[in-house]
ZADREN-560425 format. One record per residue (C-alpha): residue number from 1; residue in three letters; chain; x, y, z. Coordinates in Angstrom, 2 decimals. Last residue first. Example, Ala and Ser with C-alpha at 12.3 -4.5 7.8 and 13.67 -1.06 7.14 Angstrom:
// ZADREN-560425
resi|resn|chain|px|py|pz
2|SER|A|13.67|-1.06|7.14
1|ALA|A|12.30|-4.50|7.80
***
This chain:
// ZADREN-560425
resi|resn|chain|px|py|pz
110|SER|A|-8.37|29.33|34.00
109|PHE|A|-8.69|31.23|30.86
108|VAL|A|-6.49|29.21|28.50
107|ARG|A|-7.05|25.80|29.69
106|LYS|A|-11.08|26.20|30.13
105|GLN|A|-10.99|27.84|26.54
104|ILE|A|-9.20|24.90|25.20
103|GLU|A|-11.59|22.44|26.60
102|ALA|A|-14.69|24.46|25.73
101|ALA|A|-13.27|24.91|22.00
100|VAL|A|-13.12|21.10|21.92
99|ALA|A|-16.49|20.43|23.37
98|LYS|A|-17.90|22.94|20.70
97|PRO|A|-16.11|21.33|17.91
96|ASN|A|-17.51|18.07|18.43
95|GLU|A|-16.85|15.87|15.22
94|LEU|A|-14.77|18.74|13.49
93|HIS|A|-12.16|19.40|16.22
92|VAL|A|-12.31|15.78|17.45
91|VAL|A|-11.43|14.03|14.29
90|HIS|A|-10.22|10.72|15.77
89|GLY|A|-13.57|9.90|17.14
88|SER|A|-16.27|11.95|18.69
87|SER|A|-19.34|11.89|20.69
86|PRO|A|-17.37|13.00|24.00
85|ILE|A|-14.21|14.76|23.88
84|LEU|A|-11.75|12.55|26.31
83|THR|A|-9.06|14.50|28.36
82|PRO|A|-6.27|12.08|28.30
81|HIS|A|-5.37|9.83|31.24
80|ARG|A|-3.07|7.03|30.32
79|TYR|A|-1.95|8.11|26.81
78|LEU|A|-1.19|6.10|23.59
77|ALA|A|-4.07|3.53|24.00
76|ARG|A|-6.55|6.47|23.59
75|PHE|A|-4.87|7.55|20.18
74|LYS|A|-5.80|4.14|18.65
73|SER|A|-9.00|3.68|20.50
72|ASP|A|-10.47|6.97|19.26
71|TRP|A|-14.05|6.60|20.46
70|GLU|A|-13.85|8.91|23.31
69|GLY|A|-12.11|11.45|21.10
68|ILE|A|-8.98|12.55|22.13
67|LEU|A|-7.69|15.82|23.66
66|VAL|A|-4.25|15.86|25.37
65|ASN|A|-3.64|18.26|28.14
64|ALA|A|-4.83|15.64|30.78
63|ASP|A|-1.87|13.39|29.66
62|ASP|A|0.55|16.06|30.74
61|LEU|A|2.89|15.75|27.61
60|GLU|A|6.10|14.09|26.68
59|PHE|A|6.18|14.75|23.19
58|ARG|A|6.41|11.93|20.70
57|THR|A|8.87|12.70|17.85
56|GLN|A|6.99|13.21|14.83
55|LEU|A|6.42|10.80|11.68
54|GLY|A|3.49|8.94|13.02
53|LEU|A|1.99|12.26|14.22
52|SER|A|1.62|13.54|10.69
51|PHE|A|1.89|17.31|10.50
50|HIS|A|5.18|17.80|8.61
49|ILE|A|5.04|15.14|6.00
48|LEU|A|1.01|15.03|5.50
47|ALA|A|0.98|18.82|5.35
46|LYS|A|3.54|18.76|2.64
45|ALA|A|1.11|16.27|0.71
44|LEU|A|-1.77|18.46|1.32
43|ASP|A|0.34|21.64|-0.16
42|GLN|A|1.04|19.74|-3.16
41|VAL|A|-2.78|18.71|-3.65
40|ASN|A|-3.88|22.32|-3.34
39|GLN|A|-7.40|22.20|-1.93
38|LYS|A|-10.69|22.21|-3.61
37|LYS|A|-11.32|18.42|-3.36
36|ARG|A|-10.61|18.67|0.31
35|MET|A|-13.58|21.10|0.81
34|SER|A|-16.16|19.10|-1.10
33|TRP|A|-14.93|16.01|0.68
32|ASP|A|-17.15|16.29|3.62
31|ALA|A|-15.83|13.58|5.79
30|LYS|A|-18.40|11.54|7.96
29|TYR|A|-16.05|10.66|10.61
28|PHE|A|-16.78|7.73|13.04
27|GLN|A|-14.72|5.35|11.10
26|PHE|A|-11.62|7.61|10.70
25|VAL|A|-9.21|5.40|12.52
24|PRO|A|-10.26|2.39|10.55
23|GLN|A|-9.00|3.92|7.45
22|ASP|A|-11.62|4.38|4.66
21|TYR|A|-11.07|7.91|4.81
20|TRP|A|-7.81|7.73|2.96
19|ARG|A|-8.62|5.32|0.67
18|LYS|A|-11.80|7.45|-0.51
17|LEU|A|-9.91|10.64|-0.20
16|PHE|A|-7.16|9.31|-2.44
15|GLU|A|-9.62|7.86|-5.02
14|ASP|A|-11.23|11.10|-5.19
13|ILE|A|-8.07|13.04|-5.65
12|PRO|A|-6.96|11.28|-8.54
11|LEU|A|-3.91|9.05|-7.34
10|GLU|A|-0.26|9.71|-7.50
9|LEU|A|0.41|12.50|-5.22
8|LEU|A|-1.98|11.71|-2.56
7|MET|A|-0.67|8.12|-2.42
6|LYS|A|2.82|9.06|-2.13
5|GLN|A|2.08|11.50|0.83
4|GLY|A|-0.10|8.75|2.50
3|CYS|A|2.02|5.81|2.02
2|LEU|A|0.99|3.47|-0.75
1|MET|A|-0.04|-0.03|-0.16
***
């Protein structure tokens, strides 16, 4: 199987999006592809390189400051006591944006 960046650069955008969002980690997310189809493919590929958690050094964070969707079993397994965002999976900021904003606001203003 092609890695994300290579797949994005070699496949038509519709095929890439289908394969990308068919990954188990996205099972709870209902993607709106219309926005993604308008984005620059080269820039999306760069984002995959620079922002992919799989390619980043693991930061030692206070687990409580890590926001993870309650249904995201992959990322829940990485931390002992993360803050769980209810009714969401891997894409917490889109699946439950109000809860994410409330948690961020609580940390910034308290």
